[in-house]
SERO-294602 format. One line per field, with one value per residue (C-alpha): residue number from 1; x, y, z. Coordinates in nm, 3 decimals. Layout:
nutor	NUM;...
u	X;...
v	Y;...
w	Z;...
This chain:
nutor	1;2;3;4;5;6;7;8;9;10;11;12;13;14;15;16;17;18;19;20;21;22;23;24;25;26;27;28;29;30;31;32;33;34;35;36;37;38;39;40;41;42;43;44;45;46;47;48;49;50;51;52;53;54;55;56;57;58;59;60;61;62;63;64;65;66;67;68;69;70;71;72;73;74;75;76;77;78;79;80;81;82;83;84;85;86;87;88;89;90;91;92;93;94;95;96;97;98;99;100;101;102;103;104;105;106;107;108;109;110;111;112;113;114;115;116;117;118;119;120;121;122;123;124;125;126;127;128;129;130;131;132;133;134;135;136;137;138;139;140;141;142;143;144;145;146;147;148;149;150;151;152;153;154;155;156;157;158;159;160;161;162;163;164;165;166;167;168;169;170;171;172;173;174;175;176;177;178;179;180;181;182;183;184;185;186;187;188;189;190;191;192;193;194;195;196;197;198;199;200;201;202;203;204;205;206;207;208;209;210;211;212;213;214;215;216;217;218;219;220;221;222;223;224;225;226;227;228;229;230;231;232;233;234;235;236;237;238;239;240;241;242;243;244;245;246;247;248;249;250;251;252;253;254;255;256;257;258;259;260;261;262;263;264;265;266;267;268;269;270;271;272;273;274;275;276;277;278;279;280;281;282;283;284;285;286;287
u	0.166;0.461;0.648;0.513;0.878;1.034;0.737;0.729;0.504;0.587;0.232;0.337;0.660;0.481;0.197;0.450;0.630;0.317;0.242;0.590;0.557;0.209;0.354;0.671;0.580;0.209;0.243;0.472;0.219;-0.058;0.135;0.205;-0.171;-0.281;-0.041;-0.155;-0.560;-0.442;-0.312;-0.576;-0.909;-0.861;-0.790;-1.089;-1.317;-1.206;-1.292;-1.620;-1.739;-1.601;-1.884;-1.932;-1.884;-1.588;-1.408;-1.539;-1.402;-1.037;-1.043;-1.084;-0.825;-0.604;-0.674;-0.623;-0.285;-0.153;-0.275;-0.358;-0.663;-1.010;-1.166;-0.964;-1.066;-1.410;-1.394;-1.217;-1.496;-1.759;-1.610;-1.604;-1.982;-2.094;-1.989;-2.233;-2.517;-2.453;-2.538;-2.182;-2.030;-1.954;-1.799;-1.582;-1.447;-1.370;-1.173;-1.003;-0.870;-0.719;-0.565;-0.426;-0.289;-0.153;0.049;0.188;0.320;0.454;0.627;0.764;0.884;0.968;1.168;1.442;1.466;1.500;1.771;1.971;1.929;2.052;2.391;2.439;2.452;2.470;2.143;1.997;2.063;1.908;1.589;1.512;1.384;1.184;1.047;0.959;0.788;0.576;0.478;0.428;0.240;-0.139;-0.294;-0.534;-0.203;-0.119;-0.450;-0.370;-0.059;-0.186;-0.530;-0.356;-0.103;-0.378;-0.708;-1.004;-1.032;-0.889;-0.526;-0.471;-0.624;-0.386;-0.094;-0.170;-0.245;0.093;0.285;0.117;0.161;0.545;0.748;0.692;0.808;1.121;1.198;1.139;1.323;1.639;1.585;1.567;1.900;2.075;1.960;2.136;2.422;2.757;2.908;2.665;2.745;3.115;3.090;2.910;3.186;3.442;3.288;3.316;2.967;2.884;2.668;2.361;2.383;2.415;2.138;1.881;2.002;2.106;2.006;1.630;1.551;1.678;1.507;1.177;1.002;1.073;0.980;0.643;0.574;0.654;0.413;0.126;0.159;0.168;-0.152;-0.356;-0.239;-0.359;-0.694;-0.717;-0.653;-0.985;-1.205;-0.970;-0.934;-1.319;-1.262;-1.083;-1.327;-1.209;-1.569;-1.578;-1.633;-1.479;-1.727;-2.038;-1.865;-1.843;-2.190;-2.333;-2.111;-2.262;-2.621;-2.625;-2.698;-2.555;-2.671;-2.515;-2.164;-2.186;-2.254;-1.972;-1.732;-1.822;-1.738;-1.427;-1.319;-1.409;-1.159;-0.908;-0.937;-0.887;-0.616;-0.417;-0.477;-0.412;-0.094;0.050;-0.064;0.161;0.450;0.433;0.418;0.717;0.923;0.868;0.945;1.270;1.332;1.308;1.044;1.206;0.923
v	-2.280;-2.055;-1.930;-1.592;-1.459;-1.533;-1.304;-0.922;-0.680;-0.446;-0.262;0.020;0.065;0.115;0.304;0.557;0.596;0.662;0.912;1.065;1.083;1.268;1.514;1.598;1.562;1.605;1.935;1.731;1.449;1.694;1.882;1.572;1.472;1.824;1.725;1.425;1.541;1.819;1.551;1.292;1.512;1.684;1.350;1.173;1.495;1.454;1.070;1.126;1.411;1.290;1.140;0.759;0.736;0.921;0.702;0.371;0.514;0.598;0.270;0.120;0.338;0.270;-0.101;-0.071;0.099;-0.172;-0.471;-0.372;-0.602;-0.471;-0.743;-0.721;-0.328;-0.403;-0.654;-0.419;-0.154;-0.397;-0.484;-0.096;-0.082;-0.355;-0.136;0.119;-0.131;-0.266;0.101;0.128;0.386;0.654;0.410;0.255;0.567;0.656;0.333;0.377;0.715;0.560;0.249;0.482;0.760;0.497;0.305;0.620;0.704;0.342;0.382;0.707;0.562;0.192;0.252;0.450;0.258;-0.080;0.102;0.186;-0.159;-0.322;-0.092;-0.146;-0.481;-0.313;-0.119;-0.418;-0.620;-0.345;-0.298;-0.684;-0.738;-0.432;-0.527;-0.895;-0.724;-0.519;-0.800;-1.047;-0.814;-0.844;-0.574;-0.456;-0.387;-0.095;0.088;0.132;0.346;0.564;0.593;0.740;0.972;1.082;1.026;0.901;0.960;0.923;1.020;0.729;0.502;0.616;0.563;0.229;0.118;0.262;0.075;-0.240;-0.215;-0.071;-0.426;-0.590;-0.276;-0.231;-0.627;-0.655;-0.344;-0.473;-0.819;-0.711;-0.479;-0.769;-1.046;-0.856;-1.042;-0.935;-0.958;-0.681;-0.441;-0.478;-0.424;-0.079;-0.004;-0.067;0.212;0.437;0.501;0.700;0.549;0.759;0.657;0.278;0.304;0.476;0.308;-0.049;-0.161;-0.010;-0.119;-0.482;-0.504;-0.378;-0.697;-0.749;-0.400;-0.403;-0.721;-0.537;-0.254;-0.517;-0.674;-0.357;-0.236;-0.557;-0.519;-0.183;-0.306;-0.573;-0.305;-0.100;-0.317;-0.303;0.100;0.121;0.037;0.395;0.607;0.561;0.525;0.337;-0.032;-0.103;0.059;-0.111;-0.459;-0.347;-0.222;-0.557;-0.724;-0.533;-0.510;-0.880;-0.762;-1.044;-0.886;-0.548;-0.712;-0.952;-0.688;-0.466;-0.782;-0.816;-0.455;-0.507;-0.813;-0.649;-0.367;-0.595;-0.768;-0.448;-0.331;-0.663;-0.731;-0.359;-0.354;-0.692;-0.610;-0.281;-0.465;-0.698;-0.391;-0.241;-0.532;-0.605;-0.233;-0.276;-0.614;-0.776;-1.032;-1.389;-1.534
w	3.503;3.417;3.738;3.828;3.926;3.579;3.407;3.317;3.182;2.893;2.907;3.129;2.943;2.615;2.763;2.919;2.566;2.395;2.631;2.625;2.248;2.292;2.551;2.375;2.000;1.966;1.783;1.535;1.494;1.466;1.174;0.988;1.008;0.865;0.575;0.504;0.530;0.240;0.036;0.097;0.128;-0.247;-0.400;-0.251;-0.315;-0.685;-0.727;-0.540;-0.739;-1.073;-1.284;-1.250;-1.626;-1.623;-1.356;-1.560;-1.890;-1.721;-1.571;-1.933;-2.115;-1.815;-1.858;-2.243;-2.219;-1.997;-2.192;-2.528;-2.493;-2.555;-2.355;-2.074;-2.069;-2.094;-1.824;-1.578;-1.677;-1.592;-1.248;-1.150;-1.307;-1.064;-0.779;-0.886;-0.958;-0.595;-0.470;-0.346;-0.575;-0.329;-0.088;-0.328;-0.436;-0.075;-0.022;-0.389;-0.275;0.054;-0.143;-0.411;-0.163;0.070;-0.215;-0.352;-0.028;0.040;-0.294;-0.223;0.093;0.034;-0.304;-0.167;0.172;-0.066;-0.249;0.094;0.216;-0.085;-0.093;0.297;0.460;0.799;0.759;0.600;0.912;1.112;0.907;0.872;1.225;1.196;0.876;0.995;1.289;1.087;0.858;1.131;1.387;1.368;1.162;1.439;1.684;1.406;1.496;1.879;1.856;1.539;1.709;2.041;1.829;1.533;1.657;1.499;1.119;0.795;0.895;1.139;0.856;0.624;0.840;0.959;0.606;0.476;0.790;0.685;0.311;0.334;0.386;0.069;-0.117;0.078;0.064;-0.334;-0.419;-0.185;-0.345;-0.671;-0.686;-0.511;-0.744;-1.042;-1.208;-1.077;-1.402;-1.527;-1.248;-1.305;-1.692;-1.598;-1.345;-1.593;-1.836;-1.565;-1.461;-1.159;-0.872;-0.979;-1.344;-1.267;-1.031;-1.269;-1.589;-1.517;-1.152;-1.125;-1.506;-1.406;-1.072;-1.216;-1.199;-0.855;-0.790;-0.980;-0.756;-0.449;-0.547;-0.634;-0.310;-0.110;-0.300;-0.215;0.141;0.147;0.007;0.276;0.552;0.467;0.668;0.946;0.927;0.938;1.304;1.383;1.173;0.796;0.587;0.261;0.181;0.493;0.707;0.526;0.629;0.985;0.988;0.857;1.105;1.376;1.248;1.162;0.808;0.591;0.282;0.339;0.456;0.145;-0.116;0.044;0.018;-0.342;-0.433;-0.256;-0.434;-0.787;-0.679;-0.582;-0.927;-1.119;-0.913;-0.932;-1.304;-1.411;-1.198;-1.324;-1.681;-1.647;-1.525;-1.809;-2.046;-1.892;-1.862;-2.247;-2.334;-2.169;-2.296;-1.983;-2.060;-2.027;-2.244
């Protein structure tokens, strides 16, 4: 048995820190939550109120634009059609809205942070342990602080999803820029390009394959978080899985699981197709 005199507890320190945040910055967290609600609720309402055939048609168009393949487009449309056939269309739209909004915010936060890390070794050394912790902490742990700071509902689910899905975008943006051949950077410097011009016209296009992989991974991680987020009040397919577990309704949980898998396949294949299309258009395809 480990000696008692060598042990210590961090429970009270963390609890006191969270209480301090709530007391001193509760209004800031409340305002941030209201801001996220103003973004999330209208988008979710748009998806839920749009005709099912319109959403499926848009999926088909998006799939065709990314792949230029009619069979691929019809396949992606069929997967979304399956969600409706399972009687889970509304729940699927709730889940899709959470995934899309969280992924958008992850890109807006992760891309600039990844660029900063690629430019500064000191900042990178500071953030690497934080990113490691964000990736290795059990996903359930994220629910505790956001629940305390934001209460039940969509906002804590959105924030927990963003935190969980952020590291891949940051890491792979940093990696993509750092892996660019130094001879290319030296050549652009010799032509007198500014830092911003070099970033936009050279570094980001060359790092695009790595960045797109990061976005793809972030989207998949956001989707994997929906079941866990249902524990703090988020509705959608995750709630159906949770209700199936709580009521031992295997069929209900399995149907929701099929819908989640179908959505994951569509998101993964479409983002990969867009990545290949962008690489091909920019002359980055190695094949």
